[in-house]
N, C-alpha and C positions, 0 to 999 in steps of 0.2 A: 503492500500499500504506499511505500513511500514516494512514488510518482504523484500520487494525488496530493500529498502534503506538499510537494514542491510546486504544484500548480496553484494551491491555496495561497502559500507564503508569496510566491511571484506576484499574485493578484493583489495581496494587500500592499506589499512594496510599492507597486506601480501606483495604487489608488493614493497611498500617503505621499508619494512624489508629487502627484497631481494636486492634492487638496491640502497639503500641510499648512499653506498660506491662509486656508479659508477659516482656520479657528481663531483667527484675529479679526473676523468680521462677523457681522449678522446680516441675514437676508430675509425678506418676507416670504412666507409660504404663499403659494399662488393656489386658490381654491378652483379646482377642475370639476368640469361638468361630469355627473355621474354617467359612466358608459360601461357597457359589458362588452367583452372581447370574445370570449369562448364561443358564444353562439353563431357568430358569423366569420370569425378570424380576422375581422375588421372593427376598430373602435365604433361602437354604435350605441346611442342613447337608449337606455334601457326600455323606455316607452315604445320604442319602435321596433323591438324585438317580439316575433311571434310565437317563439318557443316559450316553455314554461322554464324560467330562470331564477335562481336564488343567488343573490350576492351577500356573502358575510362579510363584512368590513373588518379593518384592524381594531376599530373603538370597539365593536361588538365583542370581539375576541377578548379584548382587554377588560371589558366590562364584567365580563362572567368569569374572569380569572383562569380560564383553562390554559394548561400547558401542552397538551396533546391534541392532534387534528382529529383524534376519534372522539374526544368529548366535544369538539366543537361541532361535528357532523351528527352526532347523535340525536339531536333535537331538531334537525332540519325537516321541512315540509317534504313528504314523499320518500324519506330515505332512514333506514335504520342500520345501526353498527352495531357488531357483536363481536366480542373477544372470548376465546377459549383459554381463560385463566385470567391472572393478575396483570399489573402493569408489564407492558412489553410483550405480553402475549399475542400469538397470531389474531388480527383483527380483519374482518371482512365488512363490507358495506352492501346493502340489498336497496336498489334504486327502484321504485315503483314495482316491487316484487321480482325483478330480474334477479338472476344469479349474481354472486358477487364478481365473478369474472367476465361479466357483461356490462360493467361500468368501466369505462376507461378513465385512469387517473394520470394527469399531466402536471408538470411542473414547469412554468414558464413555457407552456406549449410543448414540452417534450414528454413523450409516452413513458411511463414509469413502471410498466408490468414487468414482472421478473420472468424471464424466459427459462429459468431452471425449474420453476413450480410446474405442477401437473397441468393446470389451466392457465398459468401466464398472468394470474390476477397481481394486484399490489397489496401487499401487506402493510397496513398502515402502524404496526406495532411499534416503530421507532420514530415517526413522523410527529415532530415537536412543531409548536407554533412560531419558533424562532424565525425573525426576519419575514414573516408572511405579511404582506400588504393587504391581501383579500383573497377569498376563496370564492370561484364561481361555479356553480352547478347547473348544468343543463339537462332537464329531463326528457326523455324519449330518444329514439334512435338517432344517432349523430355521425353514422358511418360516412356520409357525404363528404364531410370535412375531415374526418379523423381516421378512417379507415376501420380495420379490424378491432374488436373488443369493445366497440361502443354502441352495442344494441340497447342497452339499458338507458345510457347518457352518459355524461362526461362530468369530472370533477377536476377543476383546474387550479393548481395552488400557485399563486402568482407572488413572487417575491418582491421586496421593497424597491422601488425606483424614488430615491431620496429627492425630495423638494423643498426642505425645510432648512432652517438654520443649523450650522455645525453642531452636532451632539454627540458626547461620549457619556454613556450610562453603564451601570454596573449594579449587581444587586445579589439577594440571597433570601432563600425561603427554607423553611423546614415545617415538619409536621408530622401526622400521624404514620404509623408503620416505619418509624426511623428514616423518614424521608429527608434528604438535603438536596437543595438545588442551588446552583452559582450559575449566574449569567451575566453576559457583558454585550455591548453593541457599539458601533460607532457610524455616523452618518454626515455626510457633506455634499453640498452641491454648490455649482455656480452656473453661469449662463450656457455653459457647454458641456458640462459633465457632471455625473452624480455618481455617489459611490454609497454602498451599505454594507456591514459586515456586522455579524452576531454569532456568538458561540454560547453553550449553556453545557453544563454537566449535571447530571441527576442520577441520585442513587437511593434505593429504598429496599427494606428487607422485605417489603409485600406481605402477602398472606398466601394460603395454600391455594395453589392453581387448581388442584382437585377440589371439589366442593367439601368445605370443612365440616359441613352437617352430615356427611356421609361417614360411615365408620372408616378409621384408619388413616383418615386424611388430616394430618396435624403439622406436618412440616411447613414453615413459610418459603416462599419461592420469589426471590427477589429480582431486582432489575437494575442495571446501570447503563446509561446511555450518555454519548457524547455527540453534540451537533455543531457543526460549523457550517455557516451560509454566507455567500456574499453575491453582490450585483453590482457590475460597473457598466456604467453607460457614457460614452463619449459622441459629441455631436459636433466636430471641428467645423462646419459649414452647414448653410441651410439644406443642402440636398445630400448629406453623409451623417448617417447615424450608426454606431457600432457599439457593441458590448458584448458582456459575457455573464452567464449566470453559473453559480457553482454551490453544490450542497454535499455535505458528507455526513453519514450517520454511523456511528460505531456502537453497538448495543450487545450486552449479554443477559439473557433471560433465562431464569431457572424455569425448568418446566415439570410437570408430572405426567402420568400414563394418560390413557383416556378418560373421558368423564366416567365416574362410577366410584364405588368404595375401594378402600385399599389401593389407590392408585398414585400414593406418594413414591417417590423415586429419588433418592438422596444423590446429590451432585449431577443430575440429569440436566444439561442446559445447553442452549444455543448461542454460538457467537455469530453476529450479523453484522457485516458492513456494506453500506450503499455508497455509492458516489454517483453524481451527476454534474455533467458540465455541458453549456450550450453556449457557444460564441455565435453571434450573428451580426450582418451587416445590411443596413437598409440605404437604398439610394433612390433619391426622388428627382424626377425629370419633368421638363415641360410645365413648369410653374405649379409643381404638385399634382399634375393630372395623373402620373404614373409612378407608382411606387414598386420597387422591386426588394423582396426581403429574402436573403440567402441565408440559411442556418444549418449549423451542423450540430448533432446532439449525440452524447455518448452517455450510456448508464452502466453500471456494473454493480451486481448484486452477488454477493458472496457469503455464505453461511455453513457453519459446521455444528454438526450435533454431537455432542460429546457426552459420554456415559450414557449414551441411549440403551435402553435394555434390549433392543433389537439389533445393536450394533453401531458404532460410529459412522458417520458418513459427511461428506463434504460436496457442497454443490456451487456453481458458480454460473451465473447467466449475464450475458452482455448483449447490449442493442446498440447499433450505429443508425443514424438517421441523418439522411441530408433533404433538405426542402427548400423549394425555389418558388415563392409567392409573388405574383403580380395583382397589384391593386389598380384597378383603371377608373378614374373617376370621369366617366364619360360626359356626365351632366349632373348638376344638383340634383336631378331626379333618379339618376341612375349610376350604381357602382357594379362594376364586373370584377370578379375575383378568378383567377387562373392560377392553377398551381401543379407542380411536380414533386413527387417524394419517392425516396427509396430508402428502404429499410432493410437491415441485415440483423438477425437474431441469432445467438449461438449459446449453447449450454455445454458444461462438463459436470459430471458427477460421477462420484465413487461412492458405493454403498456395498453393505453385505451381499445384496441380492442383484445388483447391476451396475454395469460402468457404461457411460454414454458420452459421446462428444459429437454433437450434431450442430446443424445450422440450417437456415432457409432464409430466403429473402422474398421482398414483396415490392414491386414497382406499382406507382400511382399517378393517375391524372385527375384532377378535379376542376370543375366550373361552378361559379355561383354568380347569380345576378339579384342585386337588391334594387328595388324599384320603389320610388316615393312619389306619391300623387297627392297634391293639394294638402300636404301637411296632415293627411288623415288616414290614408292607406298606404301600408308598408307591406310589400310583398318580397319574399326571398325565394328563389328557385334554384336547386343545385342538382347536380349529378356527378358520379365518380366512378372511375374504371379502375380496378385492381388487378394486378397479375402476380400471382403466388407461386412459388416454385413446384409445389406438388398439386395443387387443386385447380390451376389454371385461372381463367379469367372470371371476374365477378363485377357486377355493375349495381350500384346503387342510387336512390335518389332521394329527395327530401324538397317539401314545400311548406313555407310558413306564411301565415297572414295575419296582420294586425289592423284593427281600426281603432284610430284615436280621436276621441271628441272632447278636445279640452275644455270647451265652453261648459259640458255639463259633468266634466270629470269621468268619462266613461272609455274603458279600453275593451275591446273584444278581440281576441286571440284564438288561433288554432294552427295545427302542424299536422303534418302526414309525411313518414318516411319508412325507408327500409334500412335494415342494419345487417352486419354479419360478423362473425368471429371465425377466424382461421384457426384450424386444429393447432394446438400447441406442439412443441418439439416433442414432448413426453407422448402425447397422444398419437403422434406419427411415428416415432422411431423406438419406443421403448422395447428393449429386448424381451425375449419369452421368460416368462417366470414358472418354474418347475414343469418346464415343457409345454406350457399353454402360451399361445399369443397374448401379446398386450398391445404394442403399437400396431397402427395401420396406415401405412402410406397412402392409401386409397379413400382416405375420409373426405368427404364433402364439407363446406363451411357451413356452420349453423346460420341460420337466416331468422329474421324477424320483420315484422310489420306492425308499426305503432301509429296512432293518431290521438290526439287531445283537442279538446276545444273548451274555451273558458272565457271569464269575464271578471274585470276587476272594476271597481267603482269607488270613487272619493266623495266624501260629503263635507259639508262645514269647513270649506277652505283646507281641505285635505287633513282635518283633525281625525277624520275616521275614514280608513280605507278597508273595503270588503274585497275578497277574491274567492273564485270558486271555478275547478278546472275538472274536466272528466277525461279519463285516459283509458286507453285499451292497447294491450300489447300481444301479438301472436307470436310464438318461437317454434320454429319447424326444424328438423333434422338434427337435434340436439344430440351432442355426442355423449355416450354413456359407456361404462365398461361392463360387459358381460362376460361372467366365467366361462371359459372355454372357447370364446370368439374375440376377446380383447375389446379394444374401442371400437364401436360401430356408431354408425348414425340411426337413431331408432325413436326417440322421444320427441314428443310435441309438449307445449304447455301454453297457458294463456294466464295473464293477468289484467285485472281492470279494478276500477275504483274512482275515487274523486278525492281532491285536496282542498281544503278550505282555510282561509285565515280571515282574522279582524284585527286590525291594528288602529289603536286609539291613542291620540296625542293631545290630551286635554289643554296643556301648556308646554311651553319650551322644554322644560326640564324633566317632564315625566312621560313616559311612554309605556304602553301595555300591548301585547301580541298574544293572540290565542290562535293555535295551529291545530289542525285535525287532518289526519289521513286515513281513509278506508281502502284497504287493499285485499282485494278477493284474488286467490290463486287456485290454478288446478292444472296437474299432469294429465298425461294421457291415459291414467288409470282412475281419475276422477278423485285424486287425493291433493289435499293443500300442500303447496310447496313448502319445505322445512324452513323454520325460524323466520318466517314472515308474519308479522302480527296482522290480524283482520283491522284491529282499531289501535290508532296511536294518536295521542294529543299532547300538546304541550303548550305552557304559558309562561310567558317571560314579562316581569315588570322591571323597569329600569327608572330610578330617581338620580338625578343629579342635583347637588346642592352647594350653598355657598360659593356661587359664581363658577359651578363646575370645580370646585376643589374637591368635592367629595362625589363619590358614586356607590350606589346600593343597587344590587341586583338579586332577584328572587326567580327561580326557574323550576317549577314542578314539571315532572315528565311522566305520563301514563303510557304504558306499553302493555298492549293485551296479549290474550292467550295465542299461542302458537304451537306448532307441532315440532318435534325433534326426534332423533333416533338414539336409543340407549344401546351403545356398542360393548358395553361391560358384560353383556349377556350373549349366548349364542343360541340360536340365531338372534340378531339384533332387532329390537322391538321398537315400534312408534310410540312415543310418549307425548304427553301435552305438557306444557311449561304454563304455570300460572300466571296471570297478569300482575302487574306491579307498578308502584308509583314512588319514584325516587325525586327528593326535593333537593335543590342546591342553592345556597346562599352565599354571595360574595360582596365584597366592598373594597374600596380604596379611598385613600385621603391623602392630598398633599399638605403635609405639615410644614412646608418650606417651598419656596421656590424650585429648589433643587433636590427636595427630599420628598418620597412618596411611601406611604405604608399601604399594606394590603393584606387581605384575609379572606379566606373562604370556608365554608363547612359543606362537605359532600354527604348525600345521603342523610339528610337532617335529622329524620325520624327513623334511622336504622333499619330500614326496609331489608328483609331476607328475601332474595331474588336471585334468578338464574336468567343470563343472557343465552348460554348454551348448555344443554344438560349435562350436570355432573361437574361442572367447572366453576371456581369461586368467584364471588363478587365482592367488593369493599362494603363493610358496614359504616357506620357514621365516622366521620373523619374530618379533621380540621388541620388547615395549613395557613402560615402567615409569612409575611417577609417584608424587606425593604428594598427600594430602588433608588439609587443616588443618579442624578443627571448634572453632568457638567457641560459648561458653555451654555 
């Protein structure tokens, strides 16, 4: 991993050389128009987007006091996050009832799925909120713009592009389960460049990864994580903009066996490292009518299971991605986007039962047209062609429509599109196990058709906003493992439901938001899909006081009953998990211009619950700390 540290150090040295003089001056922050990038790959005002989009800002993350992205996402409309154990344990997200590997996760537009996993999904276990400016979530099929793995939607983690006065901050936090966290960050900008860097270290003794309510599960399972993240942007002229994003995670997580009684395993743990680097260059020509964005992205995921009862194993997954995007601003009513992408994924693994060293590539072309009429109608039409090494050609489409009536505060929106998931390297090439086939190079891609329609209404000068969206997804040719046959295209599934919210802002410093999601799911056997709650509701109350020096945040979350599997018995049996309510409380206060104290209580009423059958969850726990800001 030394080469990754060299990249990080060089980035910091270059940035300090460029910005060192800035710490002697202050510059006013510029308030930017609220835009969304992920839904169209072009900065677009949120009200003009026809897709269902949620943007979680840095201020929201800070107000709730969260330290991991999983905590941030769990209360989001249309989404649930599930961990199999304590801090740092494997974490999956389910967006509108789709499988966890049907949601594409990006950092600054670069795909983060791990090619060495069985289904190439992204594990949120070690993703902290350090240096995150916002998180954009786009629900529904997004394969037209992002290719494979975006059947359920896209989550884009966007790092900070600094536009404030130069700042150096550092802090510490401690709390339950012998948790200790240290963090620091620096940011600076001027008229032609910006830089941000953050790092953090967290260590906790945790609790039993296997459910402590079941017999024989008494051992605490800890987590330690180090994160470094930076973003450098340079614009030496009006027509040239270039930059690089970098992120590194290094984590160790203690594990137990599968969910069930007597699953404690002493010293069993996983070491995991993730590296992400994405340099880009943007060239603007013809007075801003033509933008070209050329980017290269690299990700590396390495993990080692140590003292595993089944035997130690090592995995490494890499992805290289080249993209060339053209934005043509043909008229104030029309924006045309054209793009080319090349991706290569590779994996190596050594385990007691198999060895693999495989790779695959995908070439893609996409086109999208955004049409604006009379500041009322906003239409997006897109199409994409992908060519994969094994399954060949695949074409997807997507259409969105939004009607915005500003005078009456009404927005009507809808979208329809197709998605696909390319088989993972494991599904394609895994060697036979005990003489029986596993991988299948003749697999077809999984496919989906999804649509939604909804409306939003603001009242009383936007003091009240209501929204309701109905959605439906159909999944075909899902890949499943069948004993004696290996991986085959066999399953179909459907998900449907609605998302509703009410936001009330009675005055500037007080806001309340109620969110409710109904998600019905069914596989081709008529069974509900596992770990998807039929009902999920959340409430968030945020109050800022004393000229915004203080913030208090209350966030109850209800998750309804859902099915899961008990793999601690043979044959495995379907079980039902009880519904639960978890209440979190957080607050912060600036005791001085440069000093802020903060605290939070998680699971305020000590709810006993499970996210996944047989795995532990935290009881009531409290954390507090201090942050110092310099300059």
